[in-house]
C-alpha positions in Angstrom: -20.2 12.7 -17.2 -19.0 16.0 -17.1 -15.9 16.5 -19.4 -14.2 18.0 -16.6 -14.3 14.8 -15.0 -13.8 12.6 -17.6 -10.2 14.0 -18.5 -9.4 13.9 -14.8 -10.0 10.2 -14.7 -8.0 9.5 -17.8 -5.3 11.4 -16.4 -5.4 9.3 -12.7 -2.5 7.5 -11.7 -2.6 4.1 -10.4 -4.4 3.8 -6.9 -2.5 3.5 -3.8 -1.5 0.1 -2.6 -3.6 0.6 0.2 -6.9 2.0 -1.7 -10.1 0.7 -0.2 -11.9 -1.9 -2.9 -15.3 0.1 -2.9 -13.0 3.2 -4.0 -11.3 1.1 -6.2 -14.4 -0.5 -7.9 -15.8 3.0 -8.3 -12.9 4.5 -9.9 -12.7 1.6 -12.6 -16.3 2.3 -12.9 -16.0 6.1 -13.8 -12.6 5.7 -15.2 -14.2 3.0 -18.1 -17.3 5.7 -18.7 -14.3 8.2 -19.4 -13.2 5.7 -22.2 -16.5 4.8 -23.3 -16.5 1.7 -22.5 -20.2 1.4 -20.8 -20.7 -1.8 -20.5 -17.8 -2.6 -18.6 -18.7 0.2 -16.5 -21.9 -0.7 -15.9 -20.4 -4.3 -14.9 -18.0 -3.1 -12.5 -20.6 -0.3 -10.5 -23.5 -3.3 -10.9 -20.6 -5.8 -8.4 -20.2 -2.7 -6.4 -24.1 -1.9 -5.8 -24.6 -5.9 -5.0 -21.8 -5.3 -2.6 -23.2 -2.3 -1.0 -26.5 -1.8 -2.0 -26.5 1.1 0.6 -24.0 3.2 -1.5 -26.1 5.8 -3.1 -23.3 7.4 -5.1 -22.5 4.2 -6.7 -26.2 3.8 -7.3 -26.3 6.9 -8.9 -23.8 6.1 -11.4 -25.5 3.1 -12.1 -28.6 5.0 -12.9 -26.4 7.0 -15.2 -25.3 4.4 -16.8 -28.9 3.4 -17.5 -29.7 6.6 -18.9 -27.1 6.8 -21.2 -28.5 4.3 -23.1 -31.2 6.7 -24.2 -29.6 10.2 -24.0 -26.2 11.7 -23.5 -26.0 12.6 -19.9 -24.6 16.5 -19.2 -23.8 15.9 -15.6 -23.5 13.0 -12.6 -27.1 12.6 -11.3 -28.6 14.2 -14.3 -32.3 14.4 -13.4 -33.2 17.1 -15.9 -34.6 18.3 -12.8 -33.8 21.8 -10.9 -31.3 21.7 -8.6 -31.6 19.1 -5.2 -29.9 19.3 -2.4 -29.2 15.7 -2.0 -28.0 15.6 -5.5 -25.6 18.1 -4.7 -24.3 16.2 -1.7 -23.5 13.2 -3.7 -21.0 15.0 -6.4 -19.4 16.6 -3.3 -18.9 13.5 -2.2 -17.7 12.0 -6.4 -15.6 15.4 -6.4 -13.9 14.7 -3.1 -13.1 11.0 -4.1 -12.3 11.5 -7.4 -9.6 14.1 -6.2 -7.8 11.8 -4.0 -7.3 9.8 -7.2 -6.2 12.6 -9.4 -4.3 14.9 -6.8 -2.6 11.8 -6.1 0.3 13.1 -2.4 3.7 13.3 -3.4 5.6 9.9 -2.0 8.3 12.2 -0.7 6.4 14.3 1.4 4.5 13.7 4.7 2.2 16.1 7.2 4.4 18.9 8.6 2.9 18.0 12.1 4.4 14.4 12.9 8.1 15.4 13.8 8.8 12.6 15.9 6.7 9.5 17.2 7.7 7.8 20.3 8.4 3.7 19.4 5.5 2.9 21.5 3.2 4.8 18.9 3.1 2.1 16.4 0.9 4.6 14.1 -0.6 8.0 13.7 -4.0 9.4 12.3 -3.8 12.5 9.9 -7.5 14.2 9.0 -7.2 16.7 6.2 -11.0 18.2 6.1 -10.5 20.2 2.6 -9.9 16.5 0.7 -12.6 14.6 3.1 -9.4 12.3 3.9 -7.9 10.6 7.1 -4.4 9.2 6.4 -2.9 6.7 8.2 0.9 6.7 8.9 3.0 4.0 10.1 6.2 5.1 12.4 9.0 4.0 11.2 12.3 4.6 13.5 10.4 7.9 14.7 10.0 8.7 10.7 6.2 8.9 9.5 5.2 6.5 6.3 1.5 6.2 4.9 0.5 2.6 4.6 -3.4 3.4 4.2 -6.6 6.4 3.5 -10.0 6.8 4.0 -12.8 9.0 2.8 -14.1 10.1 5.8 -16.9 13.0 6.3 -16.9 15.8 8.7 -18.7 18.4 10.7 -21.7 20.2 8.5 -20.6 23.0 9.3 -16.5 22.3 8.4 -13.5 22.4 10.8 -12.8 24.6 14.0 -15.2 23.7 16.7 -15.8 26.3 19.3 -18.5 25.6 21.4 -21.0 22.9 21.6 -23.8 22.6 19.1 -21.8 24.6 16.4 -21.8 21.0 14.2 -18.0 21.9 13.8 -15.0 19.4 14.1 -12.4 20.2 16.1 -8.6 21.0 14.7 -6.1 19.8 17.1 -3.7 17.0 18.2 -5.7 13.9 20.2 -5.7 10.7 21.4 -8.0 7.8 20.9 -9.4 7.1 23.9 -11.2 3.5 23.8 -13.9 2.0 21.6 -17.2 1.9 22.1 -19.0 -1.5 20.3 -22.2 -1.9 18.5 -24.1 -3.3 21.2 -23.3 0.1 23.5 -24.3 2.3 20.7 -27.2 3.0 18.3 -27.6 2.1 14.4 -26.5 6.0 13.7 -22.9 5.0 14.9 -22.8 1.8 12.5 -20.1 -1.0 13.4 -18.5 1.2 16.4 -17.0 4.3 17.6 -13.7 5.4 18.9 -13.8 8.2 21.1 -11.4 11.2 20.5 -10.1 13.3 23.9 -11.3 16.8 22.6 -11.1 18.9 24.5 -7.5 18.5 25.6 -6.0 20.8 27.6 -5.1 24.0 25.4 -8.9 23.3 23.9 -10.0 23.7 27.8 -7.6 26.9 28.2 -9.2 28.5 25.1 -12.5 27.9 26.7 -13.5 25.6 23.4 -16.3 23.4 25.0 -18.1 20.2 23.1 -17.8 16.9 23.8 -18.4 13.5 22.3 -16.0 13.8 19.1 -15.4 10.4 17.6 -14.6 9.0 14.7 -17.5 6.5 14.2 -18.9 4.1 11.3 -22.9 4.7 9.3 -25.8 4.2 9.8 -27.1 0.3 8.1 -29.0 2.1 5.9 -26.4 4.3 4.3 -22.5 3.2 3.0 -21.2 6.7 3.0 -22.1 10.2 4.2 -21.7 13.6 2.0 -18.3 15.6 3.1 -19.3 17.7 5.5 -22.8 15.8 7.3 -21.7 15.0 11.0 -22.3 17.2 14.0 -18.5 17.4 14.5 -17.1 13.8 14.3 -15.4 12.1 11.7 -17.2 9.7 9.9 -16.5 6.7 8.0 -18.2 3.8 5.7 -18.7 0.7 8.3 -15.9 -1.4 6.2 -13.5 1.0 6.6 -14.0 1.7 10.2 -13.0 -1.7 10.7 -10.2 -1.1 8.8 -9.0 1.5 10.3 -8.9 -0.5 13.6 -5.9 -2.6 12.8 -3.8 0.9 12.7 -5.1 1.5 16.2 -4.1 1.3 19.6 -6.7 2.8 22.0 -5.7 5.1 24.9 -2.5 5.6 22.5 -2.8 6.7 18.8 -2.8 9.9 18.4 -4.9 12.0 15.4 -3.9 15.0 14.0 -7.2 17.2 12.4 -6.6 20.0 10.2 -8.3 22.1 8.3 -6.0 21.6 5.4 -3.1 19.8 5.7 0.3 21.2 4.8 2.7 18.7 3.4 6.6 19.4 3.6 9.7 17.2 2.5 11.3 15.2 5.1 14.3 17.2 5.0 12.4 20.2 5.8 10.7 17.8 9.0 14.8 16.8 10.2 15.2 21.0 10.2 11.8 21.5 12.0 12.4 18.4 14.6 16.2 19.3 15.1 14.8 22.7 16.2 12.5 21.9 18.8 14.4 18.9 20.2 17.2 21.2 20.8 15.0 23.2 22.9 13.7 20.8 24.8 17.4 19.6 25.6 18.3 23.2 26.2 15.4 22.9 29.0 16.6 19.7 30.4 19.8 20.9 30.6 18.9 24.3 32.8 16.3 22.4 35.1 19.6 20.1 35.9 22.0 23.2 36.4 19.5 24.4 39.3 19.7 27.8 38.2 16.0 29.3 38.6 16.4 32.1 36.5 17.6 29.9 33.8 15.1 27.8 34.2 12.4 30.4 34.0 13.7 31.5 31.0 12.2 28.5 28.9 8.5 29.6 30.5 5.9 31.8 28.2 4.9 34.7 30.3 1.4 33.5 30.4 2.5 30.1 31.4 0.2 27.7 33.8 0.3 24.1 34.7 -2.9 23.1 36.7 -3.9 25.8 39.0 0.0 27.7 38.6 0.8 30.9 36.9 4.3 31.7 36.0 4.8 33.7 39.2 3.5 30.3 41.5 5.6 28.2 39.5 8.8 30.1 39.5 8.3 30.6 43.3 7.9 26.4 44.0 10.9 26.1 41.8 13.1 28.2 43.5 12.0 26.5 47.0 12.7 23.1 45.6 15.7 24.2 43.8 17.9 25.3 47.0 17.0 22.2 48.9 19.1 20.3 46.1 22.4 19.4 45.9 22.2 17.7 42.5 19.4 17.0 39.6 19.6 14.5 37.1 16.7 14.8 34.3 15.9 12.0 31.9 13.5 12.1 29.2 12.2 9.3 27.6 9.3 7.9 24.9 9.2 11.5 23.5 6.9 12.4 21.0 7.1 16.3 18.9 3.6 17.1 17.1 3.1 20.7 15.7 -0.1 21.7 15.9 -2.3 22.4 12.6 -2.3 25.7 11.0 0.4 27.0 13.6 4.0 26.3 12.9 4.6 28.2 16.2 2.7 26.1 18.5 3.9 22.0 19.7 2.8 19.8 21.4 5.8 17.3 23.2 5.1 14.8 25.3 7.9 12.4 27.6 8.2 10.3 30.4 10.3 12.2 32.3 13.0 10.2 35.0 13.9 12.8 38.1 16.6 12.3 40.4 18.1 14.2 43.0 19.9 13.9 46.1 16.1 13.5 48.0 13.5 12.5 45.3 13.4 10.4 42.5 10.4 9.7 40.5 9.0 9.2 36.9 6.3 11.2 35.3 4.4 11.6 32.1 3.6 14.9 30.9 2.5 16.8 28.0 3.6 20.4 27.1 2.3 22.9 24.5 5.2 24.9 23.4 4.8 28.4 21.5 7.7 30.2 19.3 8.1 33.8 19.3 11.0 35.9 18.0 12.5 32.6 17.0 12.8 30.9 20.2 10.5 28.6 21.5 9.1 28.7 25.0 6.7 26.5 27.1 3.2 28.0 27.7 1.4 24.9 29.3 2.5 21.8 31.0 0.4 18.7 32.4 1.6 15.9 34.5 -0.4 12.9 34.1 
């Protein structure tokens, strides 16, 4: 084993309570190796390979342990041969799995994106492409609390999807649309697939193309894949996908995908939430005022809603407001999420309860907000 890897393992903290069994078994074996407890390491990894005979990384560690009986090891997969692409991928997987253990996330920090989750969202998922990790956050009174995490594979070309076939995983905020069972799919997708709402409205407006971005399992002959091996999907081991499923509400659970997650303290999250929530409430109040100029000041010059630009939208609001003697706006089930890689960009969703002297209705809305010169403004709006 590489000396750096052994050093890291010796310093590894105890696994998170929600850590997965395969991760725990593999880590136990590597830790035993680092402490020269070879028989124990072999017993542990042997149990793992019996449980998951298609776990190639575990089989590689087992092979190294057997080889160590004959000679010292210089590296993981010490075959003595020239550079091998398959071995390099397994080493990358080992690095990412060990990193999840040795670079523990602080319990007092959370992803910067989950400002406020409506109570109907039981969980949110956050994918950190740089760490090959998917984190599950439970919604506790609007605040995110990490309850599980999983090793994942992303696109061969990394994160930041722009077009069909670029082998990249998208960066953004999406919803899990529905679940496809193994009966609907080939073996390539393993134990099933959760489909994502890529491209979303903002992706479409930015000209991003592609489809079929899913969170899915692995083929039956493969326990897990290299950190970058998919065509853009987020891929888990099949038993991990099954565990993940218990946290998911199809048609509802939000998924944030970032190239590298920004972690912030809870008080910083509170400040960002308050900033955006105040802007949303001012927009609501100015709409109630029936002063069209005040209302339109909350919209970005490049605003669009369907086929309407800001000019057409403003003319429509001016006409509607002229017919009203009073307007009351209620906002229910409000969720506020900052966009990954863009602290000046946010997705706001809510149920709008609109009442006036001659009309009442309830509408689900999704708005994209942009902050420029310290002021938030709506740049895109969709009524569902």
